[in-house]
N, C-alpha and C positions, 0 to 999 in steps of 0.2 A: 504494500500500500504506500504510494508516494505521498509524502507529507512535507510541507514547508511551514515552519513555525517562526514567526517574526517576534522580535522583542526590542525593547529600548525606546518605545514611543512615550509620549507624555505631553505635558504642558511646558512650553518654553516661551520666554519673552522675545520679542523681536530683537534681532541683533545677536542673539545667542546661538549656540551650537547644539547639535544633537547627533547621536550615532545610533543607527539601527543595525540589527543583526538578524540573520535568517538561517536557521539550521535545517538541513535537508536530511531526509531518510527515505528508504524504500525505493530508491532508484540510483543509478550510477551517476553520481553528482558531477564527476569530471567529464562526462560525455555532453554536458549541457552548458550552453550559455545561460547566464543569469541576468535578471533585470529587476528594476524597481518601477512599478507603476503606481500612480496615486490618483485619487479621486476626491476633489474638494466638494463641499456642500453645493448642490445644484449644478455641478459641473460634470462633464464627461471625463472618463478616465484619460490620464495623461502620462505619457512616457517620461521617466526621470533619468534613468541611467541603465547601462548594460555593460556586461563584461563577458569576454569569450571564455572558452573552457579552461585555458591555462593562465588567464589574467594578463595576457600581453596586449590585448586590444580592449579599448573602452570607448563608450559613446555617452554623451550627455545631451540633454535638452538645452536649448538656448536659455531657458529660464533658470537653470541651476549651474550652467557651465562657469567655471572659475571659482565656485564656492562649494563644490561638491566633489566627493571622491568615492568611487565604488571600488571595492577590492574583494578578494576571495581567498580562502584557505582550504584547499582541496583535502588536506589531511584531516581537517575538522569538519568538512562538508558544510562550510559556512560562507555566506556572502554578507558583506557589510555595506552600509551607506552612511557616509558622514556628510552632514549639511552644516555649513557655516553661514553666518550673517542671515539668520532666518528672517523671513518676512511673513506677515499675516497670510499672504496668498499661498504660502507653503502648507497651510492647514489642510488636512485631509486624511483619508485612510490610505496608508501605504501598503502595497502588496508586493511581496516577493514572488517572482515569476521565473520558472525554468522553461527555457525554449531551446529546442535542439539546434535550430539554425540561427546562429548569431546574426547573420546578414539580414534576417527579418526585422530585427530591431532597427529603428524605434517604433515600428508599426507591425508587430508580430500578428499573425493570424490568430483567430480564436483557437483555444486549446492549450496544450502544454500543462504545466502544473502551477497552481496558484496557492499561495498561502491564504490564511483567513483574513489577513490584513491587520494593521495596527494603527491606532489613532495618533496623529501628530497635530497638536494645536499650538499655534503661535499667536500669542496675545500682543496687542499693540504696545 
């Protein structure tokens, strides 16, 4: 049973920083590109960042580029997302996503494996 479990969310003031982690199980983690997708209140889901199977390639959305870092540790089956200089528009539910084809990011097709999501709230 494939499973992705996010942690590290919470309430942060604008300008602060936050780190998310996602632990995978039930599938071959190193076979997959990983990404983070978020959905703010009343908004559609939005790509945030992605990383290929061995961590040598990364992609970021324009909204977070320069203040975000995605990384992974295949020995721990974990992918991370660090966000700096948080803005209220960063508020939303953040989903950890496993996608076999890295090139499909930032707009992967439906499917893959999704975590339950974790809330990030940035106060003004």
